[in-house]
C-alpha positions, 0 to 999 in steps of 0.5 A: 636112863634117868639123870640126877634129881635137879637142884633147886635154884632159888633165893640168893642164887637167882639174885646172883645170876642176875648180877652175873648176866648184868656184869658179863659185858663185852671186854676189850681192855685186858691185863696181860696176866697169864691164864692157867690153860687148865682153867680155859679147858674147864670153861670149854668143858662147861661150854660143851654142856650147852644145848645143840640142835639134834645133839649135834655138838658142832662147836670146835674151839681153837686156841690161837697161841702162835704169834704168827697166826695172831699177827695174821688175825690182827692184820685181818681186823685192822683191814676190816676195821678200816673198811667199816670206818669208811661206811660212816661220815662226820661225827659218827665216823669220828666217834667210830674211830675213837672206839676200842673194838678189840683186845687182840694186843693184850688179851693173853688167850685167843679162842677161835670158835668154829662150827663144823658144817660137815659134822654128821653128829646128830644125824641132821635132826632138827636142821632140815627146815632151819639149817642155821640152827647148827651155827646157833648151837655154837652161839649157845656154847659161846654164851655159856663160855662167856658166863662161866668165864665171868664167874672166874673173874675173866673177861671175854671180848667177841671180835666180829670185825673180821673176814671169817674166811681169812681167819679160817685160812690163817688157822689152817682148819678144815674148809667145812669149818666156818667161824662163829666167834673170835674171842679174846679172854683174860683178866679185865683191866677195868670193869663196869656193868654198863656196856662200853658202847653206851659209855662211849656214847655210841648208843644207849640200851633200849627199853625191855618193852621194845623187844617183847610183842604179844600176838 
């Protein structure tokens, strides 16, 4: 079996891709404009082209539309956020309390992305020595979704201040599914290529050289 000849990605495409990565950003501030469900499905289809260990394709996307279920997730976030705030003191606690850390109230689309820990797809290939690769494959799909959404003018916010087990229970999905990402999706009410936590004074971006080692 042979595939199509690969396209040539050069020139303007390379420059534009760099801009896409820089402008991807985590979004917490959304307009409430409705998003065409067909667009979300297209973005998920693109996400499913992502690489996965052993071709396991363990990602499971759940659209959270029920107001009751969204309320459970919001309550979950508020409880976890209060617990997280208690870990800080003084000026850092004050700053943490001022941060907007989720767009749960305004984002028109909520997506919970799970990893199916019981999936037999891929026949276990590549997972014996690094079983965490199953979850990493889901992260790759989330990243693809995020970039594809930005191309369409949509923002994505990854909400991590959640009790993952309670989210799974609130959404009534199989017990073998574990939460990797809870995403808020919609049109940003403001945009910037500078991360919000940098703008808020929480922490600056580190220099690239810090992350590259030679051995």
